[in-house]
N, C-alpha and C positions, 0 to 999 in steps of 0.2 A: 504494500500500500504506500509506503514511503517513496519507493522508486517511481510509482505512478504519479505521485504529486510532484516529484522532481522533474520527471519527463514533461509534465504539463507546464511547469514553470519555465523550463527551457524552450518549449514550444512557444509560449507567450513572449518570451524574450526575443526569440528568432523572428516572430511576426512583427514585434515592435521595431526591431532593427531594419527589417525589410520595408516597413512603412516609412520609417524615418529617412532611410537612404533614398527611397523612391520619391519622397517629397522634396528632398534636397536636389535630386536629379531634375525633377520637373521644374523646380524654382530656378535652377541654373539655366534650363533650356528656354524659359520665357524672358529672361533678362537680355537686354541689348548687348551686342558685342562691344560697342564703344564704351559702355558703362564699366566694363572690366578694366579697360585701359585708363579711363578717367579716374577710377578708384585706385589705380596702380596695384591690381591684384591679378597677376598672370594674365591668361587669355581665356575666353569662353571655351574654345575647344579643349584646352588643358583641363578645365574643371569638369567639362562634360565627360571626358575620358576617365578621369579619376573617379568621379561619382558613379559612372556607369559600371566601372570595374567593381567598385564597392557594392553596388546593388546586386550584381551577378554573383559576387563572392558570398553575400548574405543569403542569396537564394540557394546556392549549391553546397555550402559547407555548414556543418553544425556550429553552434555558438561556442563550443568548448575548444575549438581550434584557434590558432593565432591569426589566421587570415581575416575572419570577420572583425576581430578587434582592430586590425590595421584599417579596415574599411570604415569602422565606426570612428576612428580617430580622424580620418580624412573627411568624413561627413560632419563631424563636430567642428573641424577647422573651417569648413565652408560656412556652416550655420552661425558660428560666433564671430568670425573675422570677415569673411568675404561678403556675405549677404548683408550685414548691417552697413558696410561701407558702400555697397552699391545702392541700397535703399536710401541712403542719406543724400544721394545725388538728386538734382531736380528731376522730377518725373518718376523717381523710384527705380530707374533703370529698366522699366518694363517696356516692351515693344508696343508702340502705338500703331493702331491700324484705323486711324480716323479718316474722315473725309478731307478732300482738298480745301474745303471751306472752313475747316477748323482753325480757330485762332489760338493764341496762347492761353486764353481763359475758357475755352470751350467752343462749341459750334457757333458760327456766325449765322444769324437768322435774318439778315437783311434789314436791320433796324426795326423789326417788329416787336 
């Protein structure tokens, strides 16, 4: 019974790591490329590769090996160092897909 509880706890930890690294990967993917350079934090392809490897490692290996721990460290570095620096930039570093009539404060409605 104790081993079943431990296995359940390890499964929950594995799922939490997969969700955490997946969120970091998604967040890195939606940020603009120039935001990484403006924040002086490597490049977008670098972080996408590192976070994708961390995500795949978390999917394939059990929590007790050292590879998911390395992936967790990379994900934590992105979340506590890179993400806040990019979010502090004007616009939050997010890709904008607005219309051509959008101004700096939102859509231009023709003076209506």
